[in-house]
N, C-alpha and C positions, 0 to 999 in steps of 0.2 A: 706342336709345330709340325706341319706336313713336310713330306720329303721335298716337294717342289720349293716350298718356302725356304727350307734349309739350304738348298743348292744355290738359290738366288742370293741368299744373304751372305754367302761366302764364295764369290766367283773366283778368288785367287787360289783356292785350295785345289790340291790334286784330287783326282777321283777317289783314291783310297782314303785320303784325309777327309774328304767330304762325307763319304759313307761312315767313316769312324766317328766324325762329329755328330752325324745324325743318330748313330747308335747310342752315343752318350745322352742325347736328348731323350731317346726312347727308354734308356735305363733309368733316367731321372724320373720319368713318368710311369715306370713299370709297365710299359706298353709292349707286351709280347708280340701282338699282331703286327705292329709297325716294324718291330725288329726283324721279324721273319720276312717281311716284305723287302726290307733292305738287303737281307741275305739273298733272297731270290734275284733281285736286280743285279747284285754284284756277280752272281753266277752268269747272268745273261751277258753282261759286258766283259766277262773274262777276268774278273778280279778275284775269283775264288781261290787262286793259288798264292795270293799276296799274304805273306806271313804276318805283316802288320795288321791287315784287315781281319785275317782269321783269328789273331789274338784278341782283337776287339770283339769279334763275334763270340768267341769262347767265353770272354769275360761277361758279355751281355747275357748269354744263356745261363751261365753259372749263377749270376747274381739275381736273375729273375726266376730261379727255381727249376730251370730246365737243364738239370745236371746231365741227363742222358744225352741230350742234343750236344751239350758242350763236349762230352766224352767222345761222341761220334766224330765231331769236327777235329778234335785233338788226334784221334787215331788216323784220320785221313790226311793230316798235314804232311806234305812232302818234306818240310824242314821245320823243326821245332827249336826254338831258342829258350833261354832261361825263363822268360816271361810266360811262355806257353806252359811250361812245366809248373811254374808257381801258381798260375791261374787255376789250372785243373786240380792241382793239389789242394789249394785253398778251398775250392768248391766241395771236394769230398770231405775235407777235415771239418769245415763248418757245418756240413749237413749230418755229421755224426757217423759217417761211413768210414770208420778208422781202419778197418781191415784193408779196404781199397787204397785209402790214403797212405797207409804205411807201406803197401806194396809199391805204389807210385814213388813214394819218397826213397825207397831202396833202389828203384830203377833209374832215378835221375842221374844224368851224366855228370852234372855238377850241382852242388847245393850252396846257396848263399844264405845270408841272414834272413831274407824274406821267406825262404823255404822252411827254415827252422821255426820262425815266428808263426807261420801259417799253421803248423802242427800244434804249437803251444796255444794259439788262439782257439783252435778247434777243440782241444781238450778242455780248455776253460769253459767254453760255451756249453759243453755237455756235462759240466760238473766234475770232470775227471782231473781234479787239481793235482793229485799225486803224479799222474802220468805227465801232466804239463811240466812239473818240476823235474821229473826224470829226463824229459826231452831237453830241458834247458841245461841240465848238468852234462848231458851227452854233447850238446852243442858247444859247451865250453871246452870239453875234452878234445873236440875236433878243431879247436882253435878258431872258431867262427866268431867274429865280433858281433855282439848283440847291438840292436838299434834302440832308439828311444821307445819304439812300439813294443819291442821285446821286453824291455825292463818294466814298462807300465803293466804289461800282461802278467809277467812272472810275479810281480809284487801283488797283483790281484790274487794269484794262486796262494801266496804266503798268507794273505789276509784270510782267505777262505779256510785254510788249514791251521790258522793261528800259529804258523811256523815263524816265530819271532827270530830265532837263531839264524835260520836260513835267510830271513829278510835282512838281517844285519850284514850277512856276508854279501848279499846282492848290493846293499848300500855301499860296502867297501869297494866292490867292483865298479860301481857307478862312479865313485870318486876317482879311481885309478884311470878311468877312461875320460874323465873330465866332463861327464854329462850331468853332474849334479846341479848345474846352473839352468838346465832346461826346466821350464815351469811344469809341464805335464809329469815329468819324472819326480820333481820335488813334491808335487801334489800327491802322487802315488805313495811316496815315502811318508808323507804326513798321515795319509790314510792307513798305511800299513802299521806304523808305530802306534797310532791311536787305537786301532781296532785289535791289536795284539797285546795291549796292556803295557805300553811304554810311553805314556804321555809326555814325560820329561824330555826324552830324545826327540819326540815330535816337535816340541817347543824349540829345541836347539836347531832343528832343521829349518823351522819357520823363521827364527831370528837371523839365520845365516843366509836366507834367500835375498839376493840383491833385487830380483824382480818378483813381484807377487801378483797373481791374478785375483780376481774376485773369488774364484774357487778356493784359492789358498787361504784367504781370510775366513771364508765360510767353513772350511775344513777344521781350522783351529777353534772357531767358535763352537762348532758342533762337538768337537772333541772335549773341550772344557765343560760344555753343558752336560754331555753324556756321563762324564766322570764326576759330576757334582761340583766342579770348581766354577760355580756360577759367577763368582767375583771376577775371575780371569776372563770368563766368557763375556761378561758385560764390559770389562775394560777394553778388550779388543774390539768389541762391537762399537764402542764409542769412538775408537781410533779410526774406524773405516771412513775413507773418503767417499765411497760409494757403496750402497747396499741394494741387494735385490730381495725378492721374496724368500729365497733360501736363507738369507742372513736373518731375517725376522723370524722365520719358522724355527730356526735352530735355537734362538734365544728364548722364544715363547715356549717351545716344546720342552726345553731344558728346565725352565722354571716349573712347568706343569708336571713333568715326570718326577721331579724331586720334592714335590709337596709345597712349592712356593706359588700357589695358584693365584694369589692376589697380585704378585709381581707379573705373572703371565698376562693377567688382564690389563695391568698398567701398560705393558709394552704393546699390547694389542691396540690400546687407545692411542698410543704414540704413533703406531703404524698407520692408523686411519688418518692421522693429521700430517703424515709425510707428504711433502709437496711433489715428490716424484710421481709422474703418471704411471711409470712402469711397475711401481710397487703397489700391488693390489692383493688383498688376501686371497689365498687359494683354498682348496679343500683341506689341505693339511693345517693351515692356519686356523680355519674355523673349527676343525675337529679338536685341536688343542685347547682353544679358548672355551669351547662348549664343555670339554672335559674338566677344565678349571672351575667352571660354574657348577658342574655336577658335584665335584669334590667339596666345594664350599656351600653347597645347598642354596646357591643364589638364583632362585627361580626368576626374579625380576630381571637380573642381568642377562640370564639365558634367553628370556623373552625378547629383550632388546636386540640381542645378536640374531635371533630368529627374524625379527622385524627387518634388520639390516639385510639379511639373506633375501627376504622377499622383495625389499625395496630395490636392491641392486640386480634383481632377477638372476641371482646366482643359482645354478642348478643344484637343488638340494636333494640329490640322489646319492647313492653309494655311501662313502664315508661320512658325508655331512648329515644325511638322513639318519644314519645309525647313531651319530654323535648327538643329534637332536633327541632321538628316542631315549638314549642313555641319560642325557641331561634332565629331561622332564621326569623320567622315572625316578632318578635319584634325588630330585629336588622337590618331590611332593606333587608333581603335575602329571600323574600317571594317566589321567583321562585325556590330556592333550597328547601325551605320548602315544596313546592308543589311536588317536585321530591321525597322527603322523604316519603310523603304521598302515592305516587304511588308505592313505593317499600316496603311498610309496610302492612302486612295483616290487613284487615279492622277490624278484631276481636280485634286487639291490639290497635287500635286508640280509643281515648276517646273524649268526647265532648270538653274538655279543649283545646286539641291541635287543633281541628277543629276551635274552637272559636278564638284561637290565630292567626291562619292563616287568618281567616275572618277579624280580627281586623288589621292584617298586611296590607291587601289590602285596607281596609277602611282608615288606616293611610296615605296611599299614594294617597287617593282620587280615587282609581281605583275600582269603585263600581260594574262593570260588573262581574269580576271574583269573587268578594266578594259575589255577589248575587248567582252566580252559586254554590259556596261552600255551602252557606246557604241552597239552595234548595236541595243539594245532601246529607245533613246531615240526617242520619236516626233518630238520637235522638238529639233534639234541646232543650237545657235547657234554663232557663230564661236569663242566661248570653249571650247565642248566639242570642236570639231574641232581647235582649236589645242592643247588639253590632251592629246588623244590623239596628235597628231603629235609634240609635245614629249616625251611619254612614250616613244615609239619612239626619238627622237633620243638622249635621256638614257641609254637602255639599249642603245644601239649598234645598233638595228634600222633602219639608214638606208634600206635598200631598202623596208621596210614604210612608213616615213615618206613616201618618194617616191610610193608607190602610193596612200596615203591622201590625199596632197596633190592628186594627179591626180583622184581621186574627188571631192574637195572642189570642185575647179574645175568639175566636171560637174554635181553634184547638190546641193552645199552652198552656204552663204553666201559672200560675197566674203571672201577672206583679209584679215586686218588686218596691222598692222606687226609684231605678235608672231609671227603665222604665218609671214610672209615672212622674219623674222629667223631663225626656227627652221629653215626650209628652206635658207637660205643657210649655216647652220651645217652642214647635211648636205653641201652642196656643198663646204664647206671641208674636211670630214673625208675626203670621197672625192676631193677635188681635181678635180672635174668642172667645168671652165670653161664648157662648153657649157650645162649645166643652170643654172649660176650666172648666165650671161648672159640666159637665158630668164626666170629669176625677176626679174632686174633690169629687164628690159623690162616684165614684168607689173606690177612695183611702180610703174613710171612711168605705166602705163595707169590704175592704181588711184589715183594721186596719193599713194602712200605712200612714194615715193622720198625725200621731204623729211624723213621721220621720222629722228630721231637714231639710234634702235636699228637701223633698216634701213641707214642710211649706214655705221654702224660695222661691221655684219655684211657689207656689201658690200666694205669695205676689207679685212677679214680674208679674205673669200672670194677676191677677186682675188689677194691676196698669197699665200694658200696654194695657189692654182691655178697659181702661177708667173707671173702677169701683174702685175708691179709697176707697169707703166704704167697698167693699169686701176685699181689701187688709188690711185695718185696722181691720176688723173682724178677719181675720186669724192671724194677728200680735198680737192682744189682747189675743189670746188663748195661745201664746208662749212668751209673753213679759217678763215672768219670766226667760226665757232662757238667758244664758250669751254668746250666740253665736253672734259674731261680725257681721257675714254675715246677720243674721236676722234683726238686728237693722239697719245696713247699707242699706239693701234693702228697708226698710220702709222709711228711711230718704230720699233716692234718689227718691222714689215714690212720696212723699209729695212735694219735690222740683219740680219735673217734672209736677206736677198737679197745680203748681202755689201757693202752700201752704207753702211758704218760712218760714213764722213765725212759723208755726206748726212744720216744719222740724227742725228748730233751737231749739225749745222747746224740741223736742224728743231727739235731740243730747245732750242737757244739762241733760236730765233725764237719758240718757244712761251713762253719766259720773258718776252721782250720784249713779246709780245702780251698778257701778263697772265694766261695760263692757268696754274693752279696744278698742278704735277706731284704725283702720288701715288707710293706705293711701287712700283707696277707700272711706272710711267714710268721710274723709276730702274733697275729691272731691265733695261728695254729699252736705256737709254742706256749703262749699264756694259757690257752685252753687245755693244753696237756698238763700244765701245772694245776689247773683247776680240777681236772679229772683225777689227778694223783694226790690232791690235797697238799701240794707244795707251795704254801703261801709265801714264804721268804724268797724262794726262787722266782715266783711270779712277780713279786715286787722288783727283784733284781732285773728281770728281762724288760719290765715296763720302763724302768729307768734307763737301761742301756739302749733300748730302742731309740730314745730321744737323744741321749748324750753321745752315743757311739755312732749311730747310723742316721742321726738327724731326721728321724721320722716323727712327725707330729701325731699325737694320739687321735684316732678317729672314734666315732661312736661305738664301733665294734670292739676296739681295744678297751674302752672304758667299761663296756658291758661285761667283757671277760674278767676284768678286775673286780667288778661288783659281784659277779658270780663266784669268783675265787674267795672273796671275803665271806659271802653269804653261806657257801657250802661249809666253810670252817666255823660258822657260828659267830663270826665277827660282824654282827649286824650294825653296830654303831659305827665301826670303821667303814663299812659299806656305805652308810648314810653320809658320813663325813666326806667320803670320796666323791659321792654324787654332788654334794654341795660345793665342793672345791674344783669340780671339773672345769677345764678351760672352754668347753663347749656346752651348749644347752643340752641337758639330759633328754633323751628321747624315749619312745615307748619301750625299747629293749632294755634301757638302763633301769627304768622304774619297774618294768616287768621282772627283771632279775632280782631286784630287792624284794618285790612282792612275793615271788616264789620262795625266797629264802625265809621270809616271815612265816610261810606255811609250815616249813620244816620245824622251826623253832617256836612256833605258836605265839608269835608276837603280834597280837591283834591290833594294838594301837599304831605300830609302825606300818602294818599292812594296810590299815585304813588310809594313812597318809600317802603311801605309795600308790594305792588304787586311785585316790582322788587326783593326784598329780598325773597319773597315766590317763585318766578319763578326760582331763582338761585337754590333753594333746589329741586323743582319739576317743570321742564320746561313744563310738560304736564298738569299742574293743570288748568282745564278749569275755575274753580271758580275765580281764580285770574284775568283772563282776563275779565270775565263777571262783577265781582264786580267793577273793575276799570272803565269799560265802564259805569256801572250804576252810579258811583259817578260823572263822567263827565256829564252824562245825567241829573242827579239831579241838577247839578250846571249850567245847560243850555249850556254846552260846547259840542254841538252836533257834531261838526267836530272832536274833540278829541275822542269822544265816537265812532264815525264811524271808525276812524283810528284803534282803539283798536279791534273793531269787525272784520275789514278787516285783521288785523295782525293775529287774531285768526283763520280766515278762511284760510289764506295763510299757516299757520303752521299746518293746519289739526287738530286743537284742537276743539273738539266738546263739546258743553255745555250739561250737564246732563238734560234730559227732565223731567219736573215735571209731576207727575200723582197722582191720589187719588183713593181710593177704599173703597167699603162698602160691608159688609157681610149681605145678605138678604136670609133667609131660607137656611142657610148653603151653600150658593153659593157666591163666591167673584166676584164683578162687578168692573172692573177697567176702569178709565176714564182719558184721557189726555185733555189738553187744546184744545178747538175747536173739541172735539172728535166726529167723525161721524161713528164709527164702531158698536156702541151698537145697537142691534136689536130694541130697543124701543127709538131710537134717536129722532123721531118726537115728541113723547109724552114728552120726557125729555126737549127738547128745547121749546116746547109750555109751559110747566110748569115753566121753569126758566124765560121765558119772562113775564108770569103773575106775578110771585113772584117779579121780578125786578120792575115791575110797582107798585105793592102793597107796597113794602118797600120804594120806592121813595115818594109815597103818605104819608107814615108815617114819613117822614123827612130824609130819607137816602140820602146822597149826595155822589155820586161815587168819589173815590179818583183817579182822572186821572193821578196824579203824579206818581202813581205806574206803569203806562205804560211808560217805559223808551225808547220810540221811538217817533220821530218827525212826528206824524200823527194828523189828525183833531180830535176835541173833541168827536164828535158823534161816530167815529170809535173806539176811546179809550174806550168809555163806552161799546160798543158791545164786544170788546175783554175782558174787565173785567168781563162781565156777563157770559162769557163762560169759566172761569177758572175751572180747573178740580174739585176742591172741591165743587163748586156751582153746577156743573153737577151731582156729586155724591149725593148731598143733594136733588136735584130735583128728581132723581131716587128714593131715599129713601122716599120722600113725596108721590109718586104715588104707592109705593110698600109695604107700611106698614100702619097699622091702625092708626087712629088719636091718638095723645098724645104719640105715641111710641117714645122712645129715639133713635135718629140717632147717629151712631158711624162711623166717617169718619177717615180714615188714609191717610196720605200724606207723600211722600218721601222727600219733600223740606220744607222750612219754609213757613208758611202761610203769605200772603202779607197783607198790610194795608187794601186794599179795601175789600178783602174777610173777614178779621176779622170784619170790621165794618158792612159789609152786613149781616154776619151770626148773629150778635147781633140783627139786626132788624128782620131777618127771624125767630129767636127763639121767638120773641115777637109776630110778626104778625101771624105766623103759630101755635103758642102755642105749640112749641116742644122744648124739651131739646136736644141740639146738642153737642156732644163731638168730638172734632177734635184732633187727635194726629199728630203733624207735626214732623219735623226732630229732635226737641230738647225737646219738652214738650207737655203737654195737655192743651187744652182750653175747659172749660166747659161753654157753652153758655146757658143762661136761663133767660127768661123775659127781654131780651134786654141788659143783661150785661154778662161779661166774668170773669172767675175766676182769670185771670192774671191781672185784674184791669187796663188793657191797658198799663201796664208799659213797656212790651217788644214789643209792637206793634207800632213801629215808623219807620218802614222801615229797622230796624236793623236785618240783617240775622245772626242767631247764629248757623247755621247748622254745623259748625265745632267745636262746644263746646265739651268738654270731655264726656258729657252725651248724645251726639247725635248719630245718626246712620252713621255719616261720610258722609252726603250728601253734595250737592253743596252749595255755598255761597248765591245763589239767589233763589227767588221764581219764579213759572211759570207765 
């Protein structure tokens, strides 16, 4: 509106009123130039001394960002009234210039509620909520009565500081002044109670409101939805006489955020059928329903919503574009997600959508495009780094995970507990105690060592790296925790290290402490009974698992029981258990029985077990090898040869055994009769000397472990070149005296190696820790932690606690 038009439209106004009216129009349009023109004209006609017009000019300059001009006019005013002071005060307070605002506030000849509220509003806008509260308390001490606007702002301060107690006192003051019936104040109280953790009082406020606005209803629906009371949220939603998009967004987002994604989609469908023209989905609605589709993996529904977006010409930028990328990435449509990325301005994309796309490729095991996306991200947050690291870990690229983690420490954000847990998993897989200790120290420096996920990963890492003492040390720091995974991890660790009795004691302590075991806990405790030869206790736990904790037996539990009976020589009981199992016996069940037959040389039962196993998995190399080994152990060389020939004819290949040792952060891998290591000459020379020394000390090679019909001398030579012995020889020449050697092996350790390593530990005065496919063996001073119970030729590589390796040793 021009100045001329404004004057003509209001011929009855006085000159000052007319100019003031025109300034309001300029303020509405944020037209600084027009406002300055009005100021100039007022000076020409001699109205520049009018207090009323000057106040309007100060207000105009202040609210259009020209605070210096407002201050100049204020300083030049011959007479200032309360409005003048409040206007300039508000300008400085809202612009964050609190030093000047505070000075003006102190200079004011008189201050009213508007003056105090202006300071409170200014503090709130700058995020200085504690200062706002202090100003409010000072206002009360000065006996200045707050207004509605004061209360709504101070309640905002309480919400931001989560100051529920102060909020309650403000509520009491509101009631005393009789202002609780004002809808804006009541809505602020609803918000304050809801966001500071007192939803019950919020409901009382809502129920007592005589007049409710749409915002009142929306506040309660949002409150119930955010606190997970979706039944109450839906009840109030259905009671509403009128709904807007905020109402629908609150209920849809509530269901989505609490895992009821199907309900979120049903409400979205209802929303689309709503007759009201004003209720149309916005970006928040679409982001929530696309998130629901992503969580449900409903690619088809997600595509339908995408089609709706295109059909309605909704701007699919910003939150919607990112939600589309996440939906397609998580629902198996990563290629479509990639196309959405290509057609979306890079400024609208956020790290969340990129991370979702990254995780989508990782989920498919397609790491190359995932790596490309990761490298192309301009901003990579800790979630993106962790996603890429976890992707490497899950796909077996442990070295790449380690390299990326080191890069993250140099140029990325600080790792969080998920990152550290993933890296500890790498250390567990590689059994690298040195790296694991470094990450443990790093977790302590970051303050993440108290995280449950990190503690559990640390227990597993120390246990798998052979340091049961380290695992116990971490566990003792958190044994007060009632986390089932923590206790279970420690029980399994003790069982795998041959400490069956200690594992059972810890399980009993767990029950006394009130921690509820799960099905994995019982796998651990029954396996502990197996390793310790406690058949009766194993039966007891298998029964109490079902009767006391209502846990139905899984294939893993059944395999543990079969293994328990088989180790104890109760083959017929093991067979009867299999035949009476409530579930169909699987490869592990028959494999456990077959392995027991090897120990006790029961060829007939071994043949039955192998036949049943091969019906389930015709390519299972362990079945052929184990049966051949049983025949060999029984002296039935022709039958053994037939089985091996059948294995060759069918193209079934036996898994090769190998061992590895970590020396100076480098992993050295050895196979049987290995000739590839650069130090092979020194290694074979060392093992030959060690072999002679332990034989002098009384070691007798167990040539029955060589299940081939060859002469005795050749059998001894083959035995001396087993992979774990070569790894030990390399460790002896590569580490200082008295250093503990930690050897990892992919198959079960054989009788001869077990016996030989006991002698090596005594003759060479070394502690040697061997992790095979199922457990740990701690060799020291000529003895082993397993007390020789499980070393009888019985391969347990298919036990539920193993790495799923073959049934035989190399």
